[in-house]
Phi, psi and omega in degrees: 000123181292146178282141180293148179293143178297152180297148179296140179296143178293145175295137182284123178239155176287139179295147178286168178300321179299318179292321179295314179293322179298332179293340179295342179294343179281346185294310181301313178296325179298313179295324177297320179294318179294318180300319179293331181284313181199109180295311180298322180293323178296314181296315180297316182295315180294319179297315179295321179294322178296313179298316181296325179291331181277340183302316178297324179294316179295319179298318177298319180294318177296321176300320177297318179295324177296314179296317178300318180293320178296318178296321179297317181294321177294321180294335178289342178069028180285127178257115179249137180284326179209173182294325179299318179295317179296319181293315182293337180289340180086358181288338184266359185300311181297318178298318179298317179298319178296319178296320178294321178297316179295321176298317178298320178295323178296317178294317179299319179299318177294322180294329181298329177301315179290321179298318178300317180301315181292319181291317182294328181259005182293334183282349179287140179289140176296154183305127176075011184254013180277127180250155178299138178089350178285147174245136178232142177249137181228148179206147179242144176242124187223160176281134185266100182291336180295335180263022178088006177081000183267350184249156176249154180217156179248143176283166172293144179291145180240121177251131183234130173255127183273126181259155180291000000 
């Protein structure tokens, strides 16, 4: 008896807004699993993610202040023959500080990517450092293809006690 052909794959559609909002119901159980795995790691990860989420907003605000300061300087009608004269007048000091702050935020934003990598993988045991009686918690976060690939899902946390 020939085996029936597998069903044709469904055409991939973008999830509706209702489906996207409905996916948020997975967040509380996901956070509970992470909390059960490592409380300090959960707090560090959530805190860093909050700061990282605020960095673009802060950067935009600093950019607005830079534009405001440039418009203010143009409005003063100061005529400078060269950059040295403008710098010595002291009118560019505030603008320079704003530019340095924005540059610092750009560097900080890039550094957060590496910090996340270290915090997220910090709970893994170093190679060859697992001792008998230690407990380690592991969890995976993956893209959910059953939901069209637009949603993320967390695996159940796995706690392992290493025996001699």
